[in-house]
C-alpha positions as CSV (number, residue, x, y, z in Angstrom):
1,M,50.3,-85.7,-194.3
2,R,46.5,-86.1,-193.8
3,L,45.6,-86.8,-190.3
4,Q,42.4,-88.9,-189.9
5,R,40.9,-90.8,-187.0
6,R,37.5,-92.4,-186.6
7,V,36.0,-91.8,-183.2
8,A,32.7,-93.0,-181.7
9,L,30.2,-90.2,-181.1
10,P,28.3,-90.5,-177.8
11,S,26.8,-87.6,-175.9
12,L,28.2,-84.1,-176.2
13,L,30.8,-83.1,-173.6
14,A,29.0,-85.3,-171.2
15,A,31.7,-85.4,-168.6
16,G,33.5,-82.1,-169.2
17,M,31.4,-79.5,-167.4
18,G,31.8,-80.6,-163.8
19,V,34.7,-80.3,-161.4
20,L,37.0,-83.3,-161.8
21,L,39.3,-84.5,-159.0
22,W,41.8,-87.3,-159.4
23,C,43.4,-88.5,-156.2
24,S,47.0,-89.5,-156.7
25,P,48.6,-90.2,-153.3
26,T,52.0,-90.9,-154.8
27,L,52.1,-87.8,-156.8
28,L,50.6,-85.5,-154.2
29,A,52.6,-86.8,-151.3
30,R,56.0,-87.3,-152.9
31,G,58.4,-84.5,-152.3
32,R,57.1,-83.3,-148.9
33,G,60.2,-84.7,-147.3
34,S,61.2,-84.0,-143.7
35,A,62.4,-80.8,-142.1
36,G,65.8,-79.4,-141.5
37,A,69.0,-81.2,-142.4
38,S,67.4,-83.9,-144.4
39,K,65.9,-81.3,-146.8
40,A,69.2,-79.6,-147.2
41,A,71.0,-82.9,-147.7
42,S,68.5,-84.0,-150.4
43,A,68.8,-80.6,-152.2
44,A,72.6,-80.9,-152.1
45,A,72.5,-84.4,-153.5
46,Q,70.2,-83.3,-156.2
47,R,72.6,-80.6,-157.3
48,R,75.6,-83.1,-157.4
49,E,73.6,-85.6,-159.4
50,L,72.7,-82.9,-162.0
51,H,76.1,-81.4,-162.2
52,V,74.7,-77.9,-161.7
53,P,77.2,-75.4,-163.1
54,P,78.5,-72.9,-160.6
55,G,77.7,-70.2,-163.0
56,I,74.0,-70.5,-162.1
57,M,74.9,-68.3,-159.1
58,K,75.2,-65.4,-161.5
59,I,71.4,-65.4,-161.7
60,R,70.1,-63.5,-158.7
61,H,66.6,-62.8,-160.0
62,V,64.1,-65.1,-161.7
63,I,61.3,-63.2,-163.4
64,W,58.4,-65.4,-164.7
65,I,56.0,-63.7,-167.1
66,S,52.9,-65.9,-167.7
67,Q,50.7,-65.1,-170.7
68,E,47.6,-67.0,-171.8
69,N,46.3,-69.6,-174.2
70,R,48.6,-70.0,-177.2
71,S,50.2,-73.1,-178.6
72,F,53.8,-73.3,-179.9
73,D,52.7,-73.9,-183.5
74,S,50.3,-71.0,-183.4
75,Y,53.2,-68.5,-182.7
76,F,56.3,-70.3,-183.9
77,G,55.1,-72.9,-186.3
78,T,56.8,-71.2,-189.1
79,Y,59.9,-70.0,-187.2
80,P,63.1,-71.0,-189.1
81,G,64.7,-74.0,-187.6
82,A,62.1,-74.7,-185.0
83,D,60.0,-77.8,-184.7
84,G,57.0,-76.3,-186.5
85,F,54.3,-77.5,-188.8
86,P,55.3,-80.7,-190.7
87,A,54.9,-80.7,-194.4
88,G,51.5,-81.9,-195.5
89,T,49.7,-81.2,-192.2
90,C,45.9,-81.3,-192.7
91,L,43.3,-81.8,-190.0
92,P,40.0,-83.5,-190.6
93,V,36.9,-81.4,-190.1
94,R,35.1,-84.3,-188.4
95,P,36.3,-87.7,-187.2
96,G,37.0,-89.9,-190.2
97,S,36.3,-87.1,-192.7
98,K,38.3,-86.9,-196.0
99,Q,37.8,-83.1,-195.9
100,C,40.6,-81.5,-194.0
101,I,42.1,-78.0,-193.3
102,K,45.7,-77.0,-193.7
103,P,47.6,-74.5,-191.5
104,F,46.9,-70.9,-192.6
105,H,48.2,-67.5,-191.7
106,Q,45.6,-66.0,-189.3
107,K,44.8,-62.5,-190.4
108,L,42.4,-61.8,-187.5
109,Q,44.1,-60.3,-184.5
110,S,41.0,-60.8,-182.3
111,L,39.2,-64.0,-182.9
112,P,35.4,-63.9,-182.9
113,C,35.2,-66.4,-180.0
114,D,37.4,-68.3,-177.6
115,M,38.2,-72.0,-178.1
116,S,37.6,-74.5,-175.5
117,H,40.6,-76.0,-173.8
118,E,38.8,-78.0,-171.1
119,W,40.0,-81.4,-170.1
120,P,37.7,-83.6,-172.3
121,V,38.2,-81.3,-175.4
122,A,41.9,-81.2,-175.0
123,H,42.0,-85.0,-174.8
124,A,39.7,-85.3,-177.9
125,A,42.1,-83.0,-179.8
126,Y,45.1,-85.0,-178.6
127,D,43.3,-88.2,-179.8
128,N,45.7,-90.7,-178.1
129,G,48.7,-88.9,-179.5
130,R,47.5,-88.6,-183.1
131,M,47.0,-84.8,-182.6
132,D,44.3,-84.8,-185.3
133,G,41.1,-83.9,-183.4
134,F,41.6,-80.1,-183.1
135,V,39.2,-78.8,-185.8
136,W,36.2,-80.9,-184.8
137,A,36.9,-80.8,-181.0
138,E,37.5,-77.0,-180.9
139,G,34.7,-76.4,-183.4
140,T,36.5,-74.0,-185.7
141,A,39.2,-73.9,-188.4
142,N,40.8,-71.0,-186.4
143,T,42.5,-73.7,-184.3
144,I,45.1,-74.2,-187.0
145,G,45.6,-70.6,-187.9
146,Y,49.0,-69.2,-187.0
147,Y,50.8,-65.9,-186.6
148,N,54.2,-65.1,-188.0
149,Q,57.0,-62.5,-187.6
150,K,54.9,-59.7,-189.1
151,D,52.2,-60.3,-186.5
152,I,54.3,-60.8,-183.4
153,P,57.7,-59.3,-184.3
154,N,58.9,-58.8,-180.8
155,Y,58.5,-62.4,-179.8
156,W,60.4,-63.5,-182.9
157,A,63.1,-60.9,-182.1
158,Y,63.5,-62.2,-178.6
159,A,63.8,-65.7,-180.0
160,K,66.5,-64.5,-182.4
161,H,68.5,-62.6,-179.7
162,F,68.0,-65.1,-176.9
163,T,66.7,-68.6,-176.5
164,L,63.5,-70.2,-177.8
165,A,62.5,-73.5,-176.2
166,D,60.5,-75.5,-178.8
167,H,59.7,-78.5,-176.7
168,F,58.2,-76.7,-173.7
169,F,54.9,-78.3,-172.7
170,S,52.0,-77.2,-170.5
171,S,52.0,-79.3,-167.3
172,L,48.4,-80.5,-167.6
173,M,46.3,-81.4,-170.6
174,G,43.5,-78.9,-169.8
175,P,42.7,-75.3,-168.9
176,S,44.2,-72.3,-167.1
177,F,43.6,-72.8,-163.4
178,P,45.2,-76.2,-162.8
179,N,48.2,-75.2,-165.0
180,H,48.6,-72.1,-162.8
181,V,48.6,-74.3,-159.7
182,Y,51.4,-76.3,-161.3
183,M,53.4,-73.1,-161.8
184,V,53.6,-72.6,-158.1
185,A,53.3,-76.2,-156.7
186,A,54.3,-78.7,-159.4
187,Q,50.9,-80.3,-159.1
188,S,47.2,-79.2,-159.2
189,G,45.9,-81.0,-156.2
190,G,44.1,-83.4,-158.5
191,L,42.0,-80.7,-160.2
192,V,41.8,-80.8,-164.0
193,V,39.3,-78.1,-164.6
194,N,38.9,-74.4,-163.9
195,V,37.6,-73.3,-160.5
196,F,36.2,-69.7,-160.4
197,S,36.0,-69.0,-156.6
198,L,37.5,-70.1,-153.3
199,K,34.1,-71.5,-152.3
200,K,34.0,-73.7,-155.4
201,L,37.6,-74.8,-154.8
202,E,36.8,-75.9,-151.3
203,A,33.8,-77.8,-152.5
204,A,35.8,-79.5,-155.3
205,L,38.4,-80.6,-152.9
206,D,35.9,-81.4,-150.2
207,N,38.1,-79.5,-147.8
208,P,37.3,-76.1,-146.3
209,E,41.0,-75.4,-146.1
210,G,41.5,-75.5,-149.9
211,F,45.0,-76.6,-151.0
212,T,46.9,-78.0,-148.1
213,F,50.1,-79.1,-149.9
214,D,53.3,-77.0,-150.2
215,S,54.2,-74.4,-152.8
216,I,57.3,-72.8,-154.1
217,V,56.5,-69.5,-152.4
218,T,56.2,-71.1,-148.9
219,R,59.5,-72.9,-149.6
220,L,61.1,-69.5,-150.6
221,A,59.6,-67.8,-147.5
222,S,60.9,-70.6,-145.2
223,A,64.4,-70.1,-146.7
224,N,64.2,-66.3,-146.3
225,I,64.4,-65.9,-150.1
226,S,62.4,-62.9,-151.3
227,W,59.5,-63.3,-153.7
228,K,56.4,-61.4,-155.0
229,Y,53.4,-62.3,-157.1
230,Y,52.6,-59.2,-159.2
231,I,49.2,-58.9,-160.7
232,D,48.1,-56.4,-163.3
233,T,45.2,-54.5,-161.7
234,N,44.5,-52.1,-164.6
235,G,42.1,-54.3,-166.4
236,I,38.3,-53.8,-166.9
237,K,35.7,-56.3,-165.8
238,N,35.7,-59.3,-168.1
239,P,33.7,-62.5,-168.5
240,E,36.2,-64.9,-166.9
241,R,37.3,-62.9,-164.0
242,K,36.3,-60.0,-161.9
243,K,38.4,-56.8,-161.9
244,E,41.8,-58.0,-160.7
245,Q,42.8,-57.6,-157.1
246,P,46.1,-58.9,-156.0
247,K,44.9,-60.8,-153.0
248,R,41.7,-62.2,-154.5
249,F,41.6,-65.8,-155.6
250,G,41.1,-66.3,-159.3
251,L,41.9,-68.5,-162.3
252,W,45.3,-66.9,-162.7
253,N,46.0,-66.3,-159.0
254,P,45.7,-69.7,-157.1
255,L,47.8,-68.6,-154.1
256,P,44.9,-67.5,-151.9
257,G,43.6,-71.1,-152.4
258,F,46.4,-72.3,-150.2
259,K,45.3,-72.1,-146.5
260,N,48.9,-71.6,-145.3
261,I,49.2,-68.6,-147.5
262,R,45.6,-67.2,-147.2
263,D,45.8,-67.2,-143.4
264,N,49.2,-65.7,-143.2
265,P,49.2,-61.9,-143.6
266,K,53.0,-61.8,-144.1
267,L,52.7,-64.1,-147.1
268,M,49.6,-62.4,-148.5
269,A,51.5,-59.1,-148.4
270,H,53.7,-60.5,-151.2
271,L,50.6,-60.5,-153.6
272,V,50.8,-57.0,-155.0
273,G,49.7,-54.9,-158.0
274,E,51.9,-54.8,-161.1
275,S,52.7,-51.1,-160.5
276,Q,54.8,-52.3,-157.6
277,F,57.0,-54.2,-160.1
278,Y,58.1,-51.0,-161.8
279,K,58.6,-49.3,-158.4
280,D,60.7,-52.2,-157.2
281,L,62.9,-52.0,-160.3
282,K,63.4,-48.3,-159.7
283,D,63.9,-48.4,-156.0
284,G,66.1,-51.5,-155.7
285,G,63.4,-53.7,-154.2
286,L,63.1,-56.5,-156.9
287,P,62.8,-59.8,-155.1
288,S,64.7,-63.0,-156.0
289,V,61.7,-64.6,-157.6
290,S,58.9,-62.7,-159.3
291,Y,55.7,-63.9,-161.0
292,L,54.0,-61.4,-163.4
293,I,50.3,-62.1,-164.2
294,P,48.4,-60.0,-166.8
295,T,45.0,-58.6,-166.9
296,Y,42.6,-60.2,-169.5
297,L,43.2,-57.7,-172.2
298,D,47.0,-57.9,-172.0
299,S,47.0,-61.7,-171.6
300,E,46.6,-62.8,-175.3
301,H,43.7,-65.0,-174.1
302,P,41.1,-64.9,-177.0
303,V,39.3,-62.6,-177.7
304,A,42.3,-60.5,-176.5
305,T,44.8,-59.9,-179.2
306,P,48.4,-61.2,-179.6
307,Q,49.7,-57.8,-180.4
308,R,48.4,-56.1,-177.3
309,G,49.8,-58.8,-175.1
310,M,53.1,-58.7,-177.0
311,W,53.5,-54.9,-176.2
312,Y,52.5,-55.5,-172.6
313,V,55.3,-58.1,-172.3
314,T,57.7,-55.9,-174.1
315,H,57.0,-53.1,-171.7
316,L,57.9,-55.4,-168.8
317,I,61.0,-56.7,-170.4
318,N,62.2,-53.2,-171.4
319,A,61.8,-52.1,-167.8
320,V,64.1,-54.9,-166.6
321,M,66.6,-54.3,-169.3
322,R,66.8,-50.6,-168.4
323,S,67.2,-51.4,-164.7
324,R,70.2,-52.3,-162.5
325,Y,68.8,-55.9,-162.5
326,W,69.4,-56.9,-166.1
327,K,73.0,-58.0,-165.5
328,N,71.9,-60.8,-163.1
329,S,68.4,-61.8,-164.1
330,V,66.6,-64.3,-166.2
331,I,63.2,-63.7,-167.7
332,F,61.1,-66.7,-168.5
333,V,58.1,-65.9,-170.8
334,T,55.6,-68.7,-171.1
335,W,51.9,-69.2,-171.9
336,D,49.7,-71.2,-169.5
337,D,48.0,-73.6,-171.9
338,Y,47.4,-74.3,-175.5
339,G,44.1,-72.3,-175.6
340,G,42.5,-74.5,-178.2
341,F,45.2,-73.8,-180.8
342,Y,46.7,-76.7,-182.7
343,D,50.1,-78.1,-182.0
344,H,51.5,-81.1,-183.9
345,V,53.8,-82.6,-181.2
346,A,52.1,-85.2,-179.0
347,P,52.9,-84.3,-175.4
348,P,54.6,-87.1,-173.4
349,Q,52.3,-88.6,-170.8
350,L,54.2,-88.5,-167.5
351,D,51.2,-89.3,-165.4
352,A,47.4,-89.1,-165.3
353,F,47.5,-85.3,-165.8
354,G,49.9,-84.6,-168.6
355,L,51.9,-83.2,-170.1
356,G,49.7,-81.0,-172.1
357,P,50.3,-79.5,-175.6
358,R,53.4,-77.4,-176.2
359,V,53.3,-73.7,-175.4
360,P,55.8,-71.0,-176.5
361,A,58.7,-70.4,-174.1
362,L,61.4,-67.7,-174.2
363,V,64.5,-67.5,-172.0
364,I,65.8,-64.0,-171.9
365,S,69.0,-63.3,-169.9
366,P,72.6,-62.0,-170.4
367,Y,73.5,-65.7,-170.0
368,A,70.8,-67.1,-172.4
369,R,72.3,-68.7,-175.5
370,P,71.8,-66.2,-178.3
371,D,69.8,-67.2,-181.5
372,Y,69.4,-70.7,-179.9
373,I,66.6,-73.2,-180.2
374,D,66.6,-75.4,-177.2
375,R,65.0,-78.8,-178.1
376,S,65.1,-80.2,-174.5
377,Q,61.8,-81.3,-173.0
378,Y,60.5,-78.8,-170.4
379,E,57.3,-78.0,-168.6
380,F,56.3,-75.5,-165.9
381,S,57.9,-77.6,-163.2
382,S,61.2,-77.1,-165.1
383,I,61.2,-73.4,-164.0
384,L,60.5,-74.5,-160.5
385,K,63.4,-76.9,-160.7
386,F,65.7,-74.1,-161.9
387,I,64.6,-72.0,-158.9
388,E,65.1,-74.9,-156.5
389,L,68.6,-75.6,-157.8
390,R,69.6,-71.9,-157.7
391,W,68.5,-71.5,-154.1
392,H,69.1,-75.0,-152.8
393,L,65.5,-75.9,-152.2
394,Q,63.9,-79.3,-151.8
395,H,61.6,-80.4,-154.6
396,L,57.9,-80.3,-154.2
397,T,56.6,-83.3,-156.0
398,A,57.7,-86.1,-158.4
399,R,57.2,-83.6,-161.3
400,D,59.8,-81.0,-160.3
401,D,62.0,-83.7,-158.9
402,R,62.3,-85.3,-162.4
403,A,61.9,-82.1,-164.4
404,N,64.7,-80.9,-166.7
405,P,65.8,-77.6,-165.1
406,M,66.4,-75.7,-168.3
407,L,70.2,-75.4,-167.9
408,A,70.7,-76.1,-171.6
409,A,69.3,-72.7,-172.4
410,F,72.2,-71.0,-170.6
411,D,75.9,-70.5,-171.2
412,F,77.2,-69.0,-168.0
413,N,80.7,-68.7,-169.4
414,Q,79.7,-66.5,-172.4
415,A,80.2,-62.7,-172.5
416,P,77.0,-61.3,-171.0
417,L,74.5,-60.3,-173.7
418,P,73.5,-56.6,-173.8
419,P,70.0,-55.4,-173.2
420,Y,67.7,-55.6,-176.3
421,V,65.3,-52.7,-175.8
422,I,62.4,-52.5,-178.3
423,P,60.8,-49.1,-178.7
424,I,57.1,-49.1,-177.9
425,P,54.6,-47.2,-180.1
426,K,51.5,-45.5,-178.8
427,L,48.8,-48.2,-178.6
428,K,45.2,-47.8,-179.5
429,P,43.0,-47.9,-176.3
430,W,40.6,-50.8,-176.0
431,P,36.9,-49.6,-175.9
432,N,35.5,-49.2,-172.4
433,G,32.9,-51.7,-171.2
434,P,32.7,-55.4,-170.8
435,V,34.8,-57.6,-173.1
436,P,32.6,-59.4,-175.6
437,Y,32.9,-63.2,-175.1
438,C,31.7,-66.4,-176.7
439,Q,33.1,-69.9,-177.2
440,Y,33.0,-72.2,-180.2
441,K,31.1,-75.4,-179.9
442,P,32.5,-78.8,-181.1
443,L,31.7,-79.8,-184.7
444,A,31.3,-83.4,-183.5
445,V,30.6,-85.1,-180.2
446,V,33.4,-85.4,-177.6
447,P,33.2,-88.9,-176.1
448,P,32.9,-88.9,-172.3
449,N,35.4,-91.8,-172.1
450,F,38.2,-89.4,-173.0
451,Q,37.9,-88.3,-169.4
452,K,37.4,-91.7,-167.7
453,G,40.0,-93.5,-169.6
454,I,42.7,-91.0,-169.1
455,L,42.2,-90.8,-165.4
456,G,42.3,-94.6,-165.2
457,A,45.8,-94.6,-166.9
458,H,47.6,-93.1,-163.9
459,N,50.9,-94.8,-162.9
């Protein structure tokens, strides 16, 4: 099918470059609940309502690997049986143009430039659910290029041996930082754009305390459930972030933006380097809940390559599978946003913020359904919901309260699946020095009302 849409062309990205904040008292306040018995009672009622299988208690460790900036179609659009590219897909090069570009196999491992995935660009690409604005909004045909089994064989192998979720959406229709906040809090505090420093966060929120709402890690800490936020510290300086330090606020590390975490040395001690992950696997110190955050070059964020990131993830998964922890763990592998890459499924709009475009998601566990495509609707809050159900925690917001907890991806009665260890070859080192960076510009004007109109649609 040929996708076409005429769009008015006012000023270029007029509203997309500033910090946007949308106040949503209902969304932000809901889920705080009261202390003590009422929280426990609510969590128990939630479990009864969902008919949570007792087999969930076989999972003692949740390991969440968060990669960067890929859409579902860009990695699994040609995966057999998945909800991939529809026949006849062709995206117009400009609004209303008869010239269009079809999906093509991307032969470049490293794209020349990054694609924008800021709030107004994402909404222009979304085009009120038509999903036909990607080429002109992202400014390049590379948006509709895809990788296949030859390019990312390990990811396809994990999908074959375990579970692939083909309707897993990013939580917010925009960039990395607000989606990372959703991963720990089931909201972004109203932010819809990237914030690069703690000072800018405090200015954006007009609050020197930064984020003041609750997060999953403080809930875990209050319940005496162990957790760690592991950050790869082996990267070189790059254009988006300074050299990674576990306790430094950043696009992919929002936890220091929470005052009740930043000012608590005991909580900040849980933000550690990735090397500690391997040590914890070896020494028996793996916590109940682990987040794993890559360095830029391992993240798959353009201009970083899919293959390098795939081998980084494989190394992490192999380490778990070779450890004592495989037998009672689940590994969720997700990507934080669509990264400018095309996806054909219009994300459901749950509220003013999203959902955003689909991202790949793998569920890897002895109890994951093998060779299974899970078509349930998920988002980052779904993983939080799984954690909450497993450890009897109260929900954080309306998002995780209503989220599907991914139970369909599991069969807790099946014979446990064996480890699937993939040998790792010797990888070519990346040249030393700064990572070259550029970003494509739109081929047509992104209307500013994409921003104003969407925020006004909150319910």
